[in-house]
ChimeraX commands (.cxc) that place a marker at each C-alpha (Angstrom):
marker #1 position 112.00,60.18,90.27 radius 0.5
marker #1 position 109.60,59.78,87.40 radius 0.5
marker #1 position 108.30,62.34,84.90 radius 0.5
marker #1 position 104.92,62.86,86.65 radius 0.5
marker #1 position 106.52,63.71,89.97 radius 0.5
marker #1 position 108.86,66.23,88.40 radius 0.5
marker #1 position 105.99,67.84,86.53 radius 0.5
marker #1 position 103.84,68.17,89.64 radius 0.5
marker #1 position 106.74,69.65,91.62 radius 0.5
marker #1 position 107.33,72.18,88.86 radius 0.5
marker #1 position 103.67,73.16,88.76 radius 0.5
marker #1 position 103.63,73.56,92.54 radius 0.5
marker #1 position 106.63,75.87,92.32 radius 0.5
marker #1 position 104.86,77.98,89.70 radius 0.5
marker #1 position 101.71,78.04,91.84 radius 0.5
marker #1 position 103.72,79.26,94.83 radius 0.5
marker #1 position 105.35,81.95,92.70 radius 0.5
marker #1 position 102.03,83.34,91.47 radius 0.5
marker #1 position 100.33,83.20,94.89 radius 0.5
marker #1 position 101.74,86.23,96.71 radius 0.5
marker #1 position 100.17,87.72,99.81 radius 0.5
marker #1 position 98.90,90.57,97.65 radius 0.5
marker #1 position 96.09,88.36,96.34 radius 0.5
marker #1 position 94.53,87.45,99.67 radius 0.5
marker #1 position 90.74,87.53,99.65 radius 0.5
marker #1 position 89.95,89.37,102.91 radius 0.5
marker #1 position 91.28,92.90,102.29 radius 0.5
marker #1 position 90.07,92.96,98.68 radius 0.5
marker #1 position 86.56,91.82,99.67 radius 0.5
marker #1 position 86.46,94.61,102.24 radius 0.5
marker #1 position 87.55,97.14,99.62 radius 0.5
marker #1 position 84.94,95.95,97.11 radius 0.5
marker #1 position 82.24,96.12,99.79 radius 0.5
marker #1 position 83.37,99.63,100.68 radius 0.5
marker #1 position 83.09,100.64,97.01 radius 0.5
marker #1 position 79.56,99.28,96.83 radius 0.5
marker #1 position 78.58,101.15,100.01 radius 0.5
marker #1 position 80.17,104.34,98.68 radius 0.5
marker #1 position 78.24,103.99,95.44 radius 0.5
marker #1 position 74.97,103.55,97.32 radius 0.5
marker #1 position 75.74,106.63,99.41 radius 0.5
marker #1 position 76.49,108.56,96.22 radius 0.5
marker #1 position 73.17,107.39,94.77 radius 0.5
marker #1 position 71.11,108.52,97.77 radius 0.5
marker #1 position 72.71,111.84,98.65 radius 0.5
marker #1 position 70.86,115.08,97.75 radius 0.5
marker #1 position 73.88,117.41,97.49 radius 0.5
marker #1 position 75.67,116.86,94.20 radius 0.5
marker #1 position 74.47,115.75,90.78 radius 0.5
marker #1 position 78.06,114.78,89.90 radius 0.5
marker #1 position 78.20,112.23,92.72 radius 0.5
marker #1 position 74.82,110.90,91.64 radius 0.5
marker #1 position 76.03,110.62,88.04 radius 0.5
marker #1 position 79.01,108.43,88.95 radius 0.5
marker #1 position 77.19,106.30,91.52 radius 0.5
marker #1 position 76.18,103.53,89.11 radius 0.5
marker #1 position 79.75,103.19,87.81 radius 0.5
marker #1 position 81.07,102.94,91.37 radius 0.5
marker #1 position 78.47,100.33,92.37 radius 0.5
marker #1 position 79.17,98.33,89.21 radius 0.5
marker #1 position 82.94,98.47,89.78 radius 0.5
marker #1 position 82.53,97.28,93.35 radius 0.5
marker #1 position 80.22,94.45,92.31 radius 0.5
marker #1 position 82.48,93.20,89.53 radius 0.5
marker #1 position 85.47,93.53,91.85 radius 0.5
marker #1 position 83.69,91.49,94.51 radius 0.5
marker #1 position 82.87,88.73,92.02 radius 0.5
marker #1 position 86.50,88.58,90.87 radius 0.5
marker #1 position 87.93,88.72,94.39 radius 0.5
marker #1 position 85.64,85.94,95.60 radius 0.5
marker #1 position 87.79,83.57,93.50 radius 0.5
marker #1 position 91.04,84.59,95.27 radius 0.5
marker #1 position 92.55,82.16,97.81 radius 0.5
marker #1 position 91.82,82.58,101.51 radius 0.5
marker link #1:1,2 radius 0.2
marker link #1:2,3 radius 0.2
marker link #1:3,4 radius 0.2
marker link #1:4,5 radius 0.2
marker link #1:5,6 radius 0.2
marker link #1:6,7 radius 0.2
marker link #1:7,8 radius 0.2
marker link #1:8,9 radius 0.2
marker link #1:9,10 radius 0.2
marker link #1:10,11 radius 0.2
marker link #1:11,12 radius 0.2
marker link #1:12,13 radius 0.2
marker link #1:13,14 radius 0.2
marker link #1:14,15 radius 0.2
marker link #1:15,16 radius 0.2
marker link #1:16,17 radius 0.2
marker link #1:17,18 radius 0.2
marker link #1:18,19 radius 0.2
marker link #1:19,20 radius 0.2
marker link #1:20,21 radius 0.2
marker link #1:21,22 radius 0.2
marker link #1:22,23 radius 0.2
marker link #1:23,24 radius 0.2
marker link #1:24,25 radius 0.2
marker link #1:25,26 radius 0.2
marker link #1:26,27 radius 0.2
marker link #1:27,28 radius 0.2
marker link #1:28,29 radius 0.2
marker link #1:29,30 radius 0.2
marker link #1:30,31 radius 0.2
marker link #1:31,32 radius 0.2
marker link #1:32,33 radius 0.2
marker link #1:33,34 radius 0.2
marker link #1:34,35 radius 0.2
marker link #1:35,36 radius 0.2
marker link #1:36,37 radius 0.2
marker link #1:37,38 radius 0.2
marker link #1:38,39 radius 0.2
marker link #1:39,40 radius 0.2
marker link #1:40,41 radius 0.2
marker link #1:41,42 radius 0.2
marker link #1:42,43 radius 0.2
marker link #1:43,44 radius 0.2
marker link #1:44,45 radius 0.2
marker link #1:45,46 radius 0.2
marker link #1:46,47 radius 0.2
marker link #1:47,48 radius 0.2
marker link #1:48,49 radius 0.2
marker link #1:49,50 radius 0.2
marker link #1:50,51 radius 0.2
marker link #1:51,52 radius 0.2
marker link #1:52,53 radius 0.2
marker link #1:53,54 radius 0.2
marker link #1:54,55 radius 0.2
marker link #1:55,56 radius 0.2
marker link #1:56,57 radius 0.2
marker link #1:57,58 radius 0.2
marker link #1:58,59 radius 0.2
marker link #1:59,60 radius 0.2
marker link #1:60,61 radius 0.2
marker link #1:61,62 radius 0.2
marker link #1:62,63 radius 0.2
marker link #1:63,64 radius 0.2
marker link #1:64,65 radius 0.2
marker link #1:65,66 radius 0.2
marker link #1:66,67 radius 0.2
marker link #1:67,68 radius 0.2
marker link #1:68,69 radius 0.2
marker link #1:69,70 radius 0.2
marker link #1:70,71 radius 0.2
marker link #1:71,72 radius 0.2
marker link #1:72,73 radius 0.2
marker link #1:73,74 radius 0.2
view
């Protein structure tokens, strides 16, 4: 076995270690989409000024989360 093969096997082992099921794209995309929808609801509701005040932060968090999660593996 040569040096290159050993190095690639080691990197594959590290990649498998840092690729747990926790970082799957589907559930996190759904959560980020839910945050965006919640923020839009908070923006459009006429009941509470507090909900309206935090709506932009919620929409921004969901959008940034979606951009990050879109780079997760399938």
